[in-house]
C-alpha positions, 0 to 999 in steps of 0.5 A: 895715758889713755882714758878708755879701756879699749885703748888699754887692750880690753876687748868688746865683751868686757867693755860692754860689761863695764858699760853695764856697770856704768864704769867708763874711765879707768883709774890710775892703777888700772891704766898702769896694770892692765896693759902690763898684765896683757902684754908682758910675761913678767911677774908684777908687784903693784903698790896701791891702797884699797879702793883704787880699783885693783879688782878691775886692774887684775880682774879684767885682763885675767878674764881676757887671758883665760882659755875657756876651752881648757877645762882645768883651773888656770888662775888662783886669786888668794885673799886674806878673808872670806869677805874680800874673797866674796867681794872679788868673786862677785865682781869677777862674775859681773865683769864676765857677764858677757862671757858665760863660758868662763867658770869662776868659783869662790873657796873660803872658810866659815861655811860648809866645805862639802858644797865647795868640794861638789862645786870643784867637780865641775869645770872651773877656770878661776878660783878665789880663795882664802889660804886656810880653806884652800890648804884644806881642800888641797890636802883632801885632793879636792882641788887641783892647782898644779897647772895654774898659769896665774897666781894673784895675791890681793892684800898680800901684806895681810897674808904675810903676817897673819896667814903666812903658814897657809900661804907658804903651803900653797906656794909649794903646790902651785907650779914654779913656772907661773905668773905671779901678780902681787897687790899690797897697800904697803911695802913691808920687810915681809912683803920684800921677803915674799917677793925675793923668795917666790917671785922672778928676778925681773919683776915689774914694779908699779906704784900709784902716787907713792908720795902719799901712799894712797891716802888721797882724800883722807884727813888724818887727825888725832885727839888726846884723851885721858882713859876715863874720858875716852868713851865720852869723847867717842860718843860726842864725836859719833853724835856729831856724825849722826846720819853718816856712816863709819867704822870704829877699829879696836885692837882686840875682840874683847874691846870690840864687844865692850864698845859694841855694848856701850854703843847699843846702850846709847842707842847708836845704830851699830853692829860688831864683827870679829873672828870669834863670831860665826860666819853667819853672824858676820855675814848678817851684820856685814849685809846690814851695814852694806845695805844701810841698816846700820850706820856704825861698824865696830871691828878688828883689823882682819874682820874688816878686810873686804869692806867696800862701802863707798858711803863711809865718811869716817874711820875711828882708830879707838886703839892705835894699830900695831903696824903701819900696814894696819893703819893704811888698811883702816884709813883706806876704808873711807875716801873710796872711789875719789870721795873724801874721808876722815881718819880719827885716832884716839890717843892717850898721852903716852902714845902721842910720840908714835904719831911722828913715826906714822907720819914719817913712814907713811908720808902723811900729816896728822892734824890735832882734832879739837876735843870737846870741852866738859860742857859739850860732853855733859850736853852730849850725855844729856842728848844721849839720855833723851835719845835713850828715852825716845828709842825705848820701846813701850813695855806691853807687860805692865799691869794696867792698874799700875799704868793708870796710877802713873798716868794719874800722876802726870795727867795734868802736865803739858808736854812742855812741863813734863819735859822740863821736869824730866830734864830737871830730874836728869840734871839733879841726878847727874851732878851736871855742869849744864846748869846756867850760871847765875852770874852769866 
């Protein structure tokens, strides 16, 4: 199979765009999808995890097939979240940098609708959209998708569960005589039903290394904890990953908020996103995470869609996901673009029986993670205490007279003596197991 985009049928304009982006060799999914998209007329179903290069796989041939002389919408790319939609839109704009005559718009919720309505009054060839906002615009007669030739569903497994109503209403509007390309990380019953209901009988199926279902490079591990020690085990793990970047997944918004508060108290560089936050707050936190100002992101499943950060080295499932599809998407946030990654699942004893089901369904193997012992946990708690003191900002509002009295108490101590006394005070107050044994 070719290792050059030119051999796949990509023309010189788009080859130059890839060269500008320092992309030279196609991935497996790109090698398989691009020639089929360009040279066939059938519908296509591609099974591949996130991070394998799907946007290039459908984006390049789609751009190449657009007729820029026609001033109507020819293609619709439907995605589950605004974050993913914005990411795909940005990538398409980069791919089309040498073909400015192609007009692309992004239509997603969470931001004012009027600028989007105004944007659609101009010539548009491709729209990237979320189901809810697109349905709203269709009802307002603000967008015309009745003449599209290409309908692309990215991360379709998420849309057939959480966003099925919006997806169904859109499919009723677009022409039956169209070409549908569906990309999914898992082949669930709902996806099969979608394929049977809305795609042609002679659909082309493409699979990328189904033996591991896209988990290459990911080390899947689990640790069993008692409820009372769950947070401390997590904090110990996070301290061991200092300087690395990761995502922690929780099942509910309330759990995200609670965990985010605990990480903030312990001075971890972290932020949280979930569906109840305003889009502005979500965008700000996501920007800080992407740019490296935050090391840890705490998120719900849907809110984390569209995160494409190559430096993520670990994912923590603070709660076991309800579906196999969710686990695939969670773990796929790490080990992107050929890198290695760790997916750690924190379990309670009654959940261990579920691990074999995940292994069987997804074709992966979970290894036990060595849980920190009580001594290591106590030591980690002490380190967190010390970091809290170190990262505490001085209070400028303290009265100078009181500050001087405190200085008088400590002024004769050296730094080493002050540290010893602070540590002794911490140990006495926390009934710590860190005190050395006299018999040791």
